[in-house]
N, C-alpha and C positions, 0 to 999 in steps of 0.2 A: 282750697285745702281737706284737708280726713274728715267726716263727718263722726262717725261711729268709733272709729281706731285712732281718734286724733290721743287719747290720754292711755290708749293700751299698748302705743311701739313699742318693745322688748327688742332687740335683734336677736335673732335666732343663731346666729355666726357671729361666734366668740370676736375673729378677726375685727367684723364691724367698727366700733369705736374707732382702734389706730387706723384704720386705712381707710374712713373717712375725715380724719385729722388731715392723712394728705392731700385729699380729694376736694376737698373743701372751698381750697384758699385757687382755685383757680380754675372754680366755673358758677357760674350763677344759674340756676336749674329753673327759676319761677318765668315760667310763661313759655317753658322748651321744649320742645318733643326729645324723648327718650328711649331709646333701646338697649332693655338689657336682656343678652345674649347669654344665656345658660344661670336666665334671674335664682335656679336654687329656691328658696321657701323666702325669696321676694324683700328682702329687707332693704337693699336697693330700691327695686319698684315701688315699697313705703314711703322712705327719706326722698322721694323724687316729689309723690305725691304730698307728702306734709309741707313741702316748700313752693308748693304750685306749678306745679310742670304742670304744662297744657296736654299732654301727648303723652304716654309713659305706655310701653310695649315690653312687655317680660315673653322671652321663649326658653321651652327646656324639652326636652326628648322626652321624661319621665310624666304620664299620665296619673299617678298619684301624688305627685311635688305640684302639678299642674293645678288638681282639683283642693288640693289643699292652701296652695297661694293666691288662688281663683276667692276662697270659703276666707282666708285671712285678709282679705284686701277688699272683701266689699263694702261697698257702702263708699269708696274712692274714687272721686270723678278721674275721668280722664285714661283709667288704669284697664289694659286690659290682657290677659296673659293665655298665648299662643301653645299646642304641647304639638311638639314639630322638630324636627333635625336641626339644629343650629346653623347647619353647612346647606341645604337645603331652603331653608325660610330667608338667610340672606342672596340667594342665588335667584331666587323667584322673587323677593320683596323689588319693589322700583322706586319704596316711599326711599326722602329722604331723611335723617334725625338732624339735629342740632350734637345731641351728643351721644353717645355708644359705651357702653360698660358688657366687659368681657374679662370676667374676675374668677381665678383660678376654672379656668374650660379650657383653656390650650392643652394640655396633656391630652387630651379625649377628643379631639376632633382632629380633622388636618389641618394644623397649625396656619402653614403659611397660605391655605386657601382662606379659608376662615377670616386670618389677620387683613389678606386680600378685598377679603369682599365687605368686611367691616368697612375697610378704607373708604371701598367707593361707597359707602349707604352713610354717613356720621361723615359732620365737620371734628367732631372732636370725639376722643375716645380711652379712656381711662383703663389699659389692660394688669391686668394683675401675674404677674409667673411663678409659677411651681418649678423651682431645681431639680435636679438628680438627689434623691433619697428623701425627696420628702412628697410619697404616694407612689406608686406603684407604676405609672403610665407614665412619671416626668423624662422626659428623656433632655430637657436641652442642663449645662453647663454651670454657666456662671451671666452675670450679670451680661459682660463680655458677648459672650454668643447670644443673650437675646436681642442684646441694642442690635449688632447685626441681621437677625434675621426679622427686626419692628424697618430697617433701613433695604433690605430686600424687598421688601413687601411693596416700596415705594408712599411708603408715609414721608409726607413732608417737613416733618419735627416730629424730634422724639427726645423725651425727657422722663429720666428718671428722677420721678418724686422719693423715692425712700421705700422701708421695709415696714413688715407687718411681721409679728412672731405667729406661730402656728399653735394652739396652748396641746393639742392631742402628740406633738411628736416635735423632736428639736430642730425646726427650721423654721425660715425665715421666708418673705413671698414679700417678689420688689413689685410695685405699682410703678407702671410708666404712664405719660400722659404722650399722644399720639395725635399728631394734627394731620387732617389730609391735604388741606387748601389753605 
């Protein structure tokens, strides 16, 4: 469990509570190894730490974000944040994780490549997808297209969990559960 941060957890991301309501029934994080690619301000990392995950790794390319998250999560045992390109990190890492998170990252990376690499590194992943009209880089049209992309990257099982609203524009993001084996 986190110590000095226990009483201080306030999610930075406004979608966090709604997203977590979709994810939580599908996973037990206590004692697990966790990878969050594109970890942003570390909301997922903090939640994993608070429920007793054994090892929590976050990856983000932005050095200022990594510095802020490192400070925010100081005192959380087992948490490490890496400043790295997500695709390069996944390509070079040989570690296997129990659970992966890839939340609102796909429009900014080589989607199919990152999903394939993530599948090789985690047993299960929660993937949040942005659709056209939700940000400048989003190219996926709808759930049907996203399901096809996930299946094409050879996940053993893909399940649509639901949607979460985006506070700053009229959009929703879909959360998917993907199992690798």
